[in-house]
PyMOL Python script that loads the backbone (N, CA, C, O; Angstrom):
from pymol import cmd

cmd.read_pdbstr("""\
ATOM      1  N   MET A   1     206.779 -27.350 141.528  1.00  0.00           N
ATOM      2  CA  MET A   1     205.885 -27.262 142.642  1.00  0.00           C
ATOM      3  C   MET A   1     206.058 -27.725 143.868  1.00  0.00           C
ATOM      4  O   MET A   1     206.465 -28.875 144.031  1.00  0.00           O
ATOM      5  N   THR A   2     205.826 -27.044 144.736  1.00  0.00           N
ATOM      6  CA  THR A   2     206.482 -27.665 145.969  1.00  0.00           C
ATOM      7  C   THR A   2     205.278 -28.068 146.945  1.00  0.00           C
ATOM      8  O   THR A   2     204.099 -27.834 146.679  1.00  0.00           O
ATOM      9  N   ALA A   3     205.730 -28.709 148.118  1.00  0.00           N
ATOM     10  CA  ALA A   3     204.472 -29.784 148.786  1.00  0.00           C
ATOM     11  C   ALA A   3     203.391 -28.705 149.203  1.00  0.00           C
ATOM     12  O   ALA A   3     202.168 -28.832 149.148  1.00  0.00           O
ATOM     13  N   SER A   4     204.083 -27.675 149.609  1.00  0.00           N
ATOM     14  CA  SER A   4     203.133 -26.924 150.132  1.00  0.00           C
ATOM     15  C   SER A   4     202.263 -26.137 149.240  1.00  0.00           C
ATOM     16  O   SER A   4     201.150 -25.764 149.609  1.00  0.00           O
ATOM     17  N   GLU A   5     202.805 -25.844 147.930  1.00  0.00           N
ATOM     18  CA  GLU A   5     201.744 -25.161 146.613  1.00  0.00           C
ATOM     19  C   GLU A   5     200.517 -25.980 146.467  1.00  0.00           C
ATOM     20  O   GLU A   5     199.360 -25.561 146.446  1.00  0.00           O
ATOM     21  N   LEU A   6     201.064 -27.618 146.336  1.00  0.00           N
ATOM     22  CA  LEU A   6     200.388 -28.696 145.724  1.00  0.00           C
ATOM     23  C   LEU A   6     199.122 -28.508 146.969  1.00  0.00           C
ATOM     24  O   LEU A   6     198.041 -28.094 146.552  1.00  0.00           O
ATOM     25  N   ILE A   7     199.220 -28.739 148.146  1.00  0.00           N
ATOM     26  CA  ILE A   7     198.410 -28.746 149.356  1.00  0.00           C
ATOM     27  C   ILE A   7     197.468 -27.919 149.381  1.00  0.00           C
ATOM     28  O   ILE A   7     196.270 -28.147 149.549  1.00  0.00           O
ATOM     29  N   ASP A   8     198.106 -26.724 149.175  1.00  0.00           N
ATOM     30  CA  ASP A   8     197.323 -25.742 148.813  1.00  0.00           C
ATOM     31  C   ASP A   8     196.075 -25.566 147.825  1.00  0.00           C
ATOM     32  O   ASP A   8     194.972 -25.105 148.119  1.00  0.00           O
ATOM     33  N   LYS A   9     196.481 -26.010 146.664  1.00  0.00           N
ATOM     34  CA  LYS A   9     195.899 -26.219 145.397  1.00  0.00           C
ATOM     35  C   LYS A   9     194.489 -27.778 145.463  1.00  0.00           C
ATOM     36  O   LYS A   9     193.470 -28.132 144.870  1.00  0.00           O
ATOM     37  N   LEU A  10     195.275 -28.165 146.469  1.00  0.00           N
ATOM     38  CA  LEU A  10     194.237 -29.544 146.303  1.00  0.00           C
ATOM     39  C   LEU A  10     193.113 -29.408 147.275  1.00  0.00           C
ATOM     40  O   LEU A  10     192.002 -29.907 147.096  1.00  0.00           O
ATOM     41  N   LYS A  11     193.578 -28.479 148.646  1.00  0.00           N
ATOM     42  CA  LYS A  11     192.492 -27.916 149.401  1.00  0.00           C
ATOM     43  C   LYS A  11     190.939 -27.668 148.476  1.00  0.00           C
ATOM     44  O   LYS A  11     189.853 -28.059 148.903  1.00  0.00           O
ATOM     45  N   GLN A  12     191.129 -26.950 147.163  1.00  0.00           N
ATOM     46  CA  GLN A  12     189.661 -26.740 146.667  1.00  0.00           C
ATOM     47  C   GLN A  12     189.165 -27.999 145.996  1.00  0.00           C
ATOM     48  O   GLN A  12     188.394 -27.812 145.055  1.00  0.00           O
ATOM     49  N   TYR A  13     189.493 -29.379 146.337  1.00  0.00           N
ATOM     50  CA  TYR A  13     188.752 -30.356 145.654  1.00  0.00           C
ATOM     51  C   TYR A  13     187.943 -31.209 147.129  1.00  0.00           C
ATOM     52  O   TYR A  13     188.403 -31.137 148.269  1.00  0.00           O
ATOM     53  N   PRO A  14     187.127 -31.708 146.884  1.00  0.00           N
ATOM     54  CA  PRO A  14     186.873 -32.903 148.288  1.00  0.00           C
ATOM     55  C   PRO A  14     187.620 -33.714 148.569  1.00  0.00           C
ATOM     56  O   PRO A  14     188.154 -34.422 147.716  1.00  0.00           O
ATOM     57  N   ALA A  15     187.909 -33.847 150.168  1.00  0.00           N
ATOM     58  CA  ALA A  15     188.869 -35.025 150.739  1.00  0.00           C
ATOM     59  C   ALA A  15     189.033 -36.209 149.567  1.00  0.00           C
ATOM     60  O   ALA A  15     190.008 -36.548 148.897  1.00  0.00           O
ATOM     61  N   ASN A  16     187.888 -36.607 149.605  1.00  0.00           N
ATOM     62  CA  ASN A  16     187.768 -38.321 148.830  1.00  0.00           C
ATOM     63  C   ASN A  16     187.856 -38.337 147.238  1.00  0.00           C
ATOM     64  O   ASN A  16     187.680 -39.394 146.632  1.00  0.00           O
ATOM     65  N   MET A  17     188.093 -37.314 146.666  1.00  0.00           N
ATOM     66  CA  MET A  17     188.470 -37.164 145.359  1.00  0.00           C
ATOM     67  C   MET A  17     189.479 -37.645 144.843  1.00  0.00           C
ATOM     68  O   MET A  17     190.573 -37.249 145.248  1.00  0.00           O
ATOM     69  N   ARG A  18     189.401 -38.672 143.763  1.00  0.00           N
ATOM     70  CA  ARG A  18     190.446 -39.328 143.100  1.00  0.00           C
ATOM     71  C   ARG A  18     191.600 -38.667 142.854  1.00  0.00           C
ATOM     72  O   ARG A  18     191.380 -37.455 142.840  1.00  0.00           O
ATOM     73  N   ILE A  19     193.016 -39.001 142.604  1.00  0.00           N
ATOM     74  CA  ILE A  19     194.070 -37.961 141.889  1.00  0.00           C
ATOM     75  C   ILE A  19     194.475 -38.976 141.492  1.00  0.00           C
ATOM     76  O   ILE A  19     194.647 -40.051 142.065  1.00  0.00           O
ATOM     77  N   VAL A  20     194.748 -38.464 139.848  1.00  0.00           N
ATOM     78  CA  VAL A  20     195.530 -39.621 139.008  1.00  0.00           C
ATOM     79  C   VAL A  20     196.529 -38.640 138.161  1.00  0.00           C
ATOM     80  O   VAL A  20     196.233 -37.526 137.729  1.00  0.00           O
ATOM     81  N   VAL A  21     197.799 -39.327 138.022  1.00  0.00           N
ATOM     82  CA  VAL A  21     198.703 -38.261 137.391  1.00  0.00           C
ATOM     83  C   VAL A  21     198.694 -39.724 135.451  1.00  0.00           C
ATOM     84  O   VAL A  21     198.245 -40.824 135.128  1.00  0.00           O
ATOM     85  N   VAL A  22     199.387 -38.769 134.955  1.00  0.00           N
ATOM     86  CA  VAL A  22     199.637 -39.119 133.649  1.00  0.00           C
ATOM     87  C   VAL A  22     201.180 -39.656 133.595  1.00  0.00           C
ATOM     88  O   VAL A  22     202.146 -38.949 133.882  1.00  0.00           O
ATOM     89  N   GLY A  23     201.253 -40.969 133.195  1.00  0.00           N
ATOM     90  CA  GLY A  23     202.132 -41.630 133.184  1.00  0.00           C
ATOM     91  C   GLY A  23     202.857 -42.584 132.050  1.00  0.00           C
ATOM     92  O   GLY A  23     202.195 -43.540 131.645  1.00  0.00           O
ATOM     93  N   TYR A  24     203.954 -42.414 131.607  1.00  0.00           N
ATOM     94  CA  TYR A  24     204.337 -43.464 130.859  1.00  0.00           C
ATOM     95  C   TYR A  24     206.181 -43.378 130.218  1.00  0.00           C
ATOM     96  O   TYR A  24     206.687 -42.290 129.944  1.00  0.00           O
ATOM     97  N   GLU A  25     206.910 -44.634 130.086  1.00  0.00           N
ATOM     98  CA  GLU A  25     208.101 -44.288 129.652  1.00  0.00           C
ATOM     99  C   GLU A  25     208.783 -43.879 131.252  1.00  0.00           C
ATOM    100  O   GLU A  25     208.290 -44.170 132.342  1.00  0.00           O
ATOM    101  N   SER A  26     209.874 -43.231 131.026  1.00  0.00           N
ATOM    102  CA  SER A  26     210.530 -43.078 132.644  1.00  0.00           C
ATOM    103  C   SER A  26     210.735 -41.692 132.832  1.00  0.00           C
ATOM    104  O   SER A  26     210.348 -40.841 132.031  1.00  0.00           O
ATOM    105  N   GLY A  27     211.415 -41.430 134.015  1.00  0.00           N
ATOM    106  CA  GLY A  27     211.786 -40.255 134.450  1.00  0.00           C
ATOM    107  C   GLY A  27     210.603 -39.407 135.046  1.00  0.00           C
ATOM    108  O   GLY A  27     209.422 -39.739 135.151  1.00  0.00           O
ATOM    109  N   PHE A  28     211.361 -37.943 135.497  1.00  0.00           N
ATOM    110  CA  PHE A  28     210.325 -37.524 136.029  1.00  0.00           C
ATOM    111  C   PHE A  28     210.163 -36.152 135.909  1.00  0.00           C
ATOM    112  O   PHE A  28     211.287 -35.689 135.718  1.00  0.00           O
ATOM    113  N   ASP A  29     209.187 -35.111 135.927  1.00  0.00           N
ATOM    114  CA  ASP A  29     208.739 -34.187 135.666  1.00  0.00           C
ATOM    115  C   ASP A  29     208.177 -33.157 136.814  1.00  0.00           C
ATOM    116  O   ASP A  29     207.470 -33.543 137.745  1.00  0.00           O
ATOM    117  N   ASP A  30     208.445 -32.260 136.688  1.00  0.00           N
ATOM    118  CA  ASP A  30     207.509 -31.107 138.087  1.00  0.00           C
ATOM    119  C   ASP A  30     205.832 -31.102 137.503  1.00  0.00           C
ATOM    120  O   ASP A  30     205.452 -31.150 136.333  1.00  0.00           O
ATOM    121  N   ILE A  31     205.091 -31.034 138.642  1.00  0.00           N
ATOM    122  CA  ILE A  31     203.900 -30.763 137.953  1.00  0.00           C
ATOM    123  C   ILE A  31     203.442 -29.325 137.942  1.00  0.00           C
ATOM    124  O   ILE A  31     203.617 -28.494 138.834  1.00  0.00           O
ATOM    125  N   GLU A  32     202.737 -29.145 136.615  1.00  0.00           N
ATOM    126  CA  GLU A  32     202.451 -27.720 136.019  1.00  0.00           C
ATOM    127  C   GLU A  32     201.197 -27.614 136.446  1.00  0.00           C
ATOM    128  O   GLU A  32     201.111 -26.753 137.321  1.00  0.00           O
ATOM    129  N   THR A  33     200.128 -28.165 136.174  1.00  0.00           N
ATOM    130  CA  THR A  33     199.034 -27.936 136.022  1.00  0.00           C
ATOM    131  C   THR A  33     198.347 -29.034 136.866  1.00  0.00           C
ATOM    132  O   THR A  33     198.722 -30.206 136.850  1.00  0.00           O
ATOM    133  N   ILE A  34     197.209 -28.526 137.680  1.00  0.00           N
ATOM    134  CA  ILE A  34     196.017 -29.313 138.078  1.00  0.00           C
ATOM    135  C   ILE A  34     194.695 -29.169 137.455  1.00  0.00           C
ATOM    136  O   ILE A  34     194.114 -28.084 137.468  1.00  0.00           O
ATOM    137  N   GLN A  35     194.149 -30.314 136.860  1.00  0.00           N
ATOM    138  CA  GLN A  35     193.150 -30.143 135.959  1.00  0.00           C
ATOM    139  C   GLN A  35     192.093 -31.496 136.541  1.00  0.00           C
ATOM    140  O   GLN A  35     192.467 -32.653 136.734  1.00  0.00           O
ATOM    141  N   GLU A  36     190.696 -30.944 136.738  1.00  0.00           N
ATOM    142  CA  GLU A  36     189.520 -31.777 137.091  1.00  0.00           C
ATOM    143  C   GLU A  36     188.994 -32.205 135.633  1.00  0.00           C
ATOM    144  O   GLU A  36     188.543 -31.572 134.678  1.00  0.00           O
ATOM    145  N   VAL A  37     189.297 -33.809 135.933  1.00  0.00           N
ATOM    146  CA  VAL A  37     188.950 -34.542 134.625  1.00  0.00           C
ATOM    147  C   VAL A  37     187.925 -35.304 135.040  1.00  0.00           C
ATOM    148  O   VAL A  37     187.542 -35.271 136.209  1.00  0.00           O
ATOM    149  N   SER A  38     187.310 -36.165 134.005  1.00  0.00           N
ATOM    150  CA  SER A  38     186.297 -37.081 134.122  1.00  0.00           C
ATOM    151  C   SER A  38     186.588 -38.518 133.134  1.00  0.00           C
ATOM    152  O   SER A  38     186.467 -38.739 131.929  1.00  0.00           O
ATOM    153  N   ILE A  39     187.035 -39.349 134.320  1.00  0.00           N
ATOM    154  CA  ILE A  39     187.543 -40.863 133.899  1.00  0.00           C
ATOM    155  C   ILE A  39     186.431 -42.070 134.262  1.00  0.00           C
ATOM    156  O   ILE A  39     185.419 -41.939 134.950  1.00  0.00           O
ATOM    157  N   ASP A  40     186.870 -43.163 133.663  1.00  0.00           N
ATOM    158  CA  ASP A  40     186.027 -44.408 133.595  1.00  0.00           C
ATOM    159  C   ASP A  40     187.382 -45.395 133.659  1.00  0.00           C
ATOM    160  O   ASP A  40     188.576 -45.129 133.523  1.00  0.00           O
ATOM    161  N   LYS A  41     186.875 -46.294 133.851  1.00  0.00           N
ATOM    162  CA  LYS A  41     188.422 -47.642 134.095  1.00  0.00           C
ATOM    163  C   LYS A  41     188.536 -48.073 132.581  1.00  0.00           C
ATOM    164  O   LYS A  41     187.525 -48.062 131.879  1.00  0.00           O
ATOM    165  N   PHE A  42     189.453 -48.356 132.203  1.00  0.00           N
ATOM    166  CA  PHE A  42     189.837 -48.406 130.658  1.00  0.00           C
ATOM    167  C   PHE A  42     189.668 -50.198 130.697  1.00  0.00           C
ATOM    168  O   PHE A  42     190.616 -50.850 131.135  1.00  0.00           O
ATOM    169  N   ARG A  43     188.421 -50.899 130.215  1.00  0.00           N
ATOM    170  CA  ARG A  43     188.507 -52.136 130.491  1.00  0.00           C
ATOM    171  C   ARG A  43     189.269 -53.078 129.503  1.00  0.00           C
ATOM    172  O   ARG A  43     189.728 -54.191 129.757  1.00  0.00           O
ATOM    173  N   LYS A  44     189.301 -52.449 128.416  1.00  0.00           N
ATOM    174  CA  LYS A  44     190.277 -53.296 127.457  1.00  0.00           C
ATOM    175  C   LYS A  44     191.835 -52.520 127.241  1.00  0.00           C
ATOM    176  O   LYS A  44     192.413 -52.417 126.159  1.00  0.00           O
ATOM    177  N   LYS A  45     192.211 -52.137 128.247  1.00  0.00           N
ATOM    178  CA  LYS A  45     193.699 -51.821 128.068  1.00  0.00           C
ATOM    179  C   LYS A  45     194.807 -52.853 127.725  1.00  0.00           C
ATOM    180  O   LYS A  45     194.798 -54.064 127.948  1.00  0.00           O
ATOM    181  N   ARG A  46     195.924 -51.968 127.034  1.00  0.00           N
ATOM    182  CA  ARG A  46     196.887 -52.961 126.737  1.00  0.00           C
ATOM    183  C   ARG A  46     198.176 -52.208 127.918  1.00  0.00           C
ATOM    184  O   ARG A  46     198.161 -51.116 128.487  1.00  0.00           O
ATOM    185  N   GLU A  47     198.883 -52.980 127.938  1.00  0.00           N
ATOM    186  CA  GLU A  47     199.880 -53.024 128.998  1.00  0.00           C
ATOM    187  C   GLU A  47     200.604 -51.347 129.235  1.00  0.00           C
ATOM    188  O   GLU A  47     201.003 -50.921 130.318  1.00  0.00           O
ATOM    189  N   TRP A  48     200.629 -50.684 128.077  1.00  0.00           N
ATOM    190  CA  TRP A  48     201.063 -49.262 128.199  1.00  0.00           C
ATOM    191  C   TRP A  48     200.120 -48.283 128.558  1.00  0.00           C
ATOM    192  O   TRP A  48     200.497 -47.126 128.741  1.00  0.00           O
ATOM    193  N   ASP A  49     198.653 -48.680 128.712  1.00  0.00           N
ATOM    194  CA  ASP A  49     197.716 -47.624 129.049  1.00  0.00           C
ATOM    195  C   ASP A  49     197.352 -47.590 130.249  1.00  0.00           C
ATOM    196  O   ASP A  49     197.642 -48.657 130.789  1.00  0.00           O
ATOM    197  N   GLY A  50     196.712 -46.678 131.133  1.00  0.00           N
ATOM    198  CA  GLY A  50     196.748 -46.365 132.137  1.00  0.00           C
ATOM    199  C   GLY A  50     195.787 -47.257 132.851  1.00  0.00           C
ATOM    200  O   GLY A  50     195.454 -48.249 132.203  1.00  0.00           O
ATOM    201  N   LYS A  51     195.211 -47.115 134.166  1.00  0.00           N
ATOM    202  CA  LYS A  51     194.095 -47.865 134.496  1.00  0.00           C
ATOM    203  C   LYS A  51     192.866 -47.370 134.582  1.00  0.00           C
ATOM    204  O   LYS A  51     191.917 -48.002 135.047  1.00  0.00           O
ATOM    205  N   TYR A  52     192.781 -45.662 133.928  1.00  0.00           N
ATOM    206  CA  TYR A  52     191.725 -45.056 133.559  1.00  0.00           C
ATOM    207  C   TYR A  52     191.995 -44.345 132.276  1.00  0.00           C
ATOM    208  O   TYR A  52     193.112 -44.233 131.770  1.00  0.00           O
ATOM    209  N   ARG A  53     191.121 -43.977 131.898  1.00  0.00           N
ATOM    210  CA  ARG A  53     190.958 -43.170 130.389  1.00  0.00           C
ATOM    211  C   ARG A  53     189.925 -42.053 130.579  1.00  0.00           C
ATOM    212  O   ARG A  53     188.979 -42.250 131.341  1.00  0.00           O
ATOM    213  N   GLU A  54     190.036 -41.092 130.039  1.00  0.00           N
ATOM    214  CA  GLU A  54     189.477 -39.591 130.287  1.00  0.00           C
ATOM    215  C   GLU A  54     188.024 -40.126 129.376  1.00  0.00           C
ATOM    216  O   GLU A  54     188.001 -40.769 128.327  1.00  0.00           O
ATOM    217  N   ARG A  55     186.822 -39.584 130.227  1.00  0.00           N
ATOM    218  CA  ARG A  55     185.646 -39.952 129.466  1.00  0.00           C
ATOM    219  C   ARG A  55     184.321 -38.623 129.701  1.00  0.00           C
ATOM    220  O   ARG A  55     184.255 -37.844 130.652  1.00  0.00           O
ATOM    221  N   THR A  56     183.440 -38.700 128.590  1.00  0.00           N
ATOM    222  CA  THR A  56     182.368 -37.596 129.203  1.00  0.00           C
ATOM    223  C   THR A  56     181.343 -38.072 128.977  1.00  0.00           C
ATOM    224  O   THR A  56     180.495 -37.451 128.335  1.00  0.00           O
ATOM    225  N   ASN A  57     181.101 -39.532 129.527  1.00  0.00           N
ATOM    226  CA  ASN A  57     179.605 -39.862 129.617  1.00  0.00           C
ATOM    227  C   ASN A  57     179.038 -39.686 131.014  1.00  0.00           C
ATOM    228  O   ASN A  57     179.653 -39.082 131.893  1.00  0.00           O
ATOM    229  N   SER A  58     177.878 -40.220 131.181  1.00  0.00           N
ATOM    230  CA  SER A  58     177.460 -40.303 132.483  1.00  0.00           C
ATOM    231  C   SER A  58     178.170 -41.162 133.414  1.00  0.00           C
ATOM    232  O   SER A  58     178.281 -40.666 134.536  1.00  0.00           O
ATOM    233  N   ALA A  59     178.655 -42.252 133.267  1.00  0.00           N
ATOM    234  CA  ALA A  59     179.139 -43.158 134.266  1.00  0.00           C
ATOM    235  C   ALA A  59     180.632 -42.956 134.446  1.00  0.00           C
ATOM    236  O   ALA A  59     181.493 -43.834 134.498  1.00  0.00           O
ATOM    237  N   THR A  60     180.811 -41.404 134.547  1.00  0.00           N
ATOM    238  CA  THR A  60     182.321 -41.384 135.104  1.00  0.00           C
ATOM    239  C   THR A  60     182.767 -41.080 136.447  1.00  0.00           C
ATOM    240  O   THR A  60     181.947 -40.555 137.200  1.00  0.00           O
ATOM    241  N   ILE A  61     183.903 -41.317 136.857  1.00  0.00           N
ATOM    242  CA  ILE A  61     184.237 -40.574 137.922  1.00  0.00           C
ATOM    243  C   ILE A  61     185.036 -39.347 137.721  1.00  0.00           C
ATOM    244  O   ILE A  61     185.903 -39.407 136.849  1.00  0.00           O
ATOM    245  N   ASN A  62     184.863 -38.018 138.512  1.00  0.00           N
ATOM    246  CA  ASN A  62     185.633 -37.081 138.789  1.00  0.00           C
ATOM    247  C   ASN A  62     186.891 -37.184 139.616  1.00  0.00           C
ATOM    248  O   ASN A  62     187.006 -37.516 140.796  1.00  0.00           O
ATOM    249  N   ALA A  63     187.747 -36.850 138.800  1.00  0.00           N
ATOM    250  CA  ALA A  63     189.274 -36.938 139.632  1.00  0.00           C
ATOM    251  C   ALA A  63     189.733 -35.630 139.379  1.00  0.00           C
ATOM    252  O   ALA A  63     189.036 -34.708 138.956  1.00  0.00           O
ATOM    253  N   VAL A  64     191.277 -35.573 139.733  1.00  0.00           N
ATOM    254  CA  VAL A  64     191.988 -34.328 139.530  1.00  0.00           C
ATOM    255  C   VAL A  64     193.043 -35.158 139.011  1.00  0.00           C
ATOM    256  O   VAL A  64     193.333 -36.252 139.496  1.00  0.00           O
ATOM    257  N   ALA A  65     193.713 -34.542 137.854  1.00  0.00           N
ATOM    258  CA  ALA A  65     194.739 -34.959 137.422  1.00  0.00           C
ATOM    259  C   ALA A  65     196.073 -33.871 137.616  1.00  0.00           C
ATOM    260  O   ALA A  65     195.835 -32.673 137.464  1.00  0.00           O
ATOM    261  N   LEU A  66     197.242 -34.238 137.899  1.00  0.00           N
ATOM    262  CA  LEU A  66     198.166 -34.010 137.983  1.00  0.00           C
ATOM    263  C   LEU A  66     199.000 -33.914 136.738  1.00  0.00           C
ATOM    264  O   LEU A  66     199.481 -35.033 136.563  1.00  0.00           O
ATOM    265  N   LEU A  67     199.411 -33.053 135.747  1.00  0.00           N
ATOM    266  CA  LEU A  67     200.163 -32.833 134.884  1.00  0.00           C
ATOM    267  C   LEU A  67     201.508 -32.023 134.820  1.00  0.00           C
ATOM    268  O   LEU A  67     201.864 -30.947 135.302  1.00  0.00           O
ATOM    269  N   GLY A  68     202.251 -33.188 133.850  1.00  0.00           N
ATOM    270  CA  GLY A  68     203.344 -32.161 134.001  1.00  0.00           C
ATOM    271  C   GLY A  68     203.545 -31.348 132.567  1.00  0.00           C
ATOM    272  O   GLY A  68     202.679 -31.571 131.722  1.00  0.00           O
ATOM    273  N   ASP A  69     204.530 -30.494 132.243  1.00  0.00           N
ATOM    274  CA  ASP A  69     204.734 -29.933 131.342  1.00  0.00           C
ATOM    275  C   ASP A  69     204.945 -30.481 130.071  1.00  0.00           C
ATOM    276  O   ASP A  69     205.402 -29.718 129.221  1.00  0.00           O
ATOM    277  N   ARG A  70     204.628 -32.042 129.652  1.00  0.00           N
ATOM    278  CA  ARG A  70     204.887 -32.947 128.491  1.00  0.00           C
ATOM    279  C   ARG A  70     203.463 -33.363 128.208  1.00  0.00           C
ATOM    280  O   ARG A  70     203.138 -33.923 127.161  1.00  0.00           O
ATOM    281  N   THR A  71     202.259 -32.933 129.622  1.00  0.00           N
ATOM    282  CA  THR A  71     201.095 -33.652 128.926  1.00  0.00           C
ATOM    283  C   THR A  71     200.201 -32.314 128.271  1.00  0.00           C
ATOM    284  O   THR A  71     199.171 -32.515 127.628  1.00  0.00           O
TER     285      THR A  71
END
""", "prot")
cmd.dss("prot")
cmd.show_as("cartoon", "prot")
cmd.util.cbc("prot")
cmd.orient("prot")
C-alpha cells in the first residue's frame, strides 16, 4: 500500500482516532487491511505482548488497526 492509498483510507476515520499495528518478532510486511477494532490497555502484559489488547466490553477504545498479510 502506498502513502497515498493509506491516507485516502484513513480519511474515513476521525482525525483523533488511535492507530495501532500488530507487532512481534522482526521484519516488515505490507499493509493489506485496515480494520476498526475495540481495544483497552493490557494491564498484565508480558514483555512480548502489545500495549493494548482487543476487547468487546464497554470500557474500550475505538482504534484503527493496520494489518499485514500475516495477521
